[in-house]
C-alpha positions as CSV (number, residue, x, y, z in Angstrom):
1,X,-1.1,10.6,-11.9
2,X,2.4,10.6,-10.0
3,X,2.5,10.6,-6.1
4,X,4.5,9.5,-3.4
5,X,3.3,6.1,-1.4
6,X,5.5,5.8,1.5
7,X,9.3,5.3,0.1
8,X,8.0,4.7,-3.8
9,X,7.2,7.0,-6.3
10,X,4.3,6.2,-8.3
11,X,3.7,6.9,-11.7
12,X,0.4,6.0,-13.1
13,X,0.2,5.3,-17.1
14,X,-3.3,4.1,-17.3
15,X,-6.6,4.3,-14.9
16,X,-6.8,1.2,-12.9
17,X,-10.5,0.4,-14.2
18,X,-9.9,-0.7,-17.2
19,X,-8.1,-4.0,-16.3
20,X,-8.8,-7.6,-14.8
21,X,-5.9,-8.5,-13.0
22,X,-2.3,-7.0,-12.0
23,X,1.3,-8.3,-12.2
24,X,4.6,-6.9,-10.5
25,X,7.6,-6.9,-12.9
26,X,11.1,-5.8,-11.4
27,X,13.0,-3.8,-14.4
28,X,16.7,-3.8,-13.8
29,X,18.0,-4.3,-10.0
30,X,15.7,-5.8,-7.7
31,X,13.5,-3.8,-6.0
32,X,14.7,-0.3,-7.4
33,X,12.2,-0.1,-10.7
34,X,9.0,-2.0,-10.7
35,X,6.6,-2.1,-14.0
36,X,3.0,-2.9,-12.7
37,X,1.0,-4.7,-15.7
38,X,-2.8,-5.1,-16.3
39,X,-4.7,-7.4,-18.3
40,X,-7.1,-5.2,-20.5
41,X,-10.5,-6.5,-20.2
42,X,-11.7,-6.5,-23.4
43,X,-8.5,-7.5,-25.2
44,X,-7.4,-9.8,-22.6
45,X,-3.6,-8.2,-23.2
46,X,-1.2,-7.2,-20.7
47,X,0.1,-3.3,-20.8
48,X,1.8,-1.0,-18.2
49,X,-0.6,0.3,-16.1
50,X,2.0,2.1,-13.9
51,X,5.8,2.4,-12.9
52,X,6.9,1.8,-9.0
53,X,10.4,3.3,-8.0
54,X,11.4,2.6,-4.4
55,X,13.2,5.6,-3.8
56,X,15.2,4.0,-0.5
57,X,16.9,1.8,-3.0
58,X,18.7,4.3,-5.3
59,X,22.2,5.2,-3.7
60,X,21.6,8.9,-5.1
61,X,18.9,11.1,-6.3
62,X,20.6,11.2,-9.8
63,X,20.0,7.3,-10.3
64,X,16.4,8.0,-9.8
65,X,16.4,10.8,-12.2
66,X,18.2,9.1,-15.0
67,X,15.6,6.2,-14.5
68,X,12.6,8.5,-14.4
69,X,13.9,10.0,-17.9
70,X,14.5,6.6,-19.4
71,X,11.0,5.4,-18.4
72,X,8.8,4.4,-21.7
73,X,5.6,6.3,-21.1
74,X,4.9,8.8,-23.8
75,X,2.4,11.1,-21.8
76,X,4.2,11.0,-18.5
77,X,5.0,14.6,-17.0
78,X,9.1,13.5,-16.3
79,X,9.2,17.3,-14.7
80,X,6.7,16.7,-12.3
81,X,8.0,13.3,-11.4
82,X,11.6,14.8,-11.2
83,X,10.6,17.6,-9.1
84,X,8.5,15.6,-6.6
85,X,11.6,13.4,-6.5
86,X,14.1,16.2,-5.4
87,X,11.4,17.5,-2.9
88,X,11.2,13.7,-1.4
89,X,15.3,13.9,-0.9
90,X,15.2,17.0,0.2
91,X,12.4,16.3,3.2
92,X,14.6,13.0,3.9
93,X,18.1,14.4,4.1
94,X,17.4,17.2,6.5
95,X,19.8,17.6,9.3
96,X,19.0,15.1,12.0
97,X,17.0,13.5,10.2
98,X,13.0,13.4,9.3
99,X,10.1,11.9,11.2
100,X,8.3,10.0,8.8
101,X,5.0,11.5,10.0
102,X,6.5,15.2,9.3
103,X,7.4,14.0,5.8
104,X,4.2,12.7,5.1
105,X,2.5,15.7,5.8
106,X,5.0,18.0,3.9
107,X,4.5,15.7,0.6
108,X,0.9,15.8,1.0
109,X,1.0,19.5,0.9
110,X,3.4,19.2,-1.9
111,X,1.4,16.9,-4.0
112,X,-1.7,18.8,-3.5
113,X,0.1,22.2,-4.6
114,X,1.3,20.3,-7.7
115,X,-2.1,18.5,-8.2
116,X,-4.2,21.2,-7.8
């Protein structure tokens, strides 16, 4: 599942229900990209549950798109993640600024269209 939560793009690799606990690791520059790891109930091993990209910490949309393309997530719909990121930046950069409530409504509508 790929979604926008506030200023973050969250990319779920696995359902959270299969884990007993979670931890967050910064990857690369502090705050930009975070790996959420979950401890698997049956094996007690850690694996990537999701990725979070703090969109406001990147200086350009190109950096975000490059980061998405480099993620190690074999089943990730990278095209969908890029499309959602472009829509976020498009709404964010509207002349005169964007009210967060309007942005949330637009993103919710957009996510509904993408996810069905």
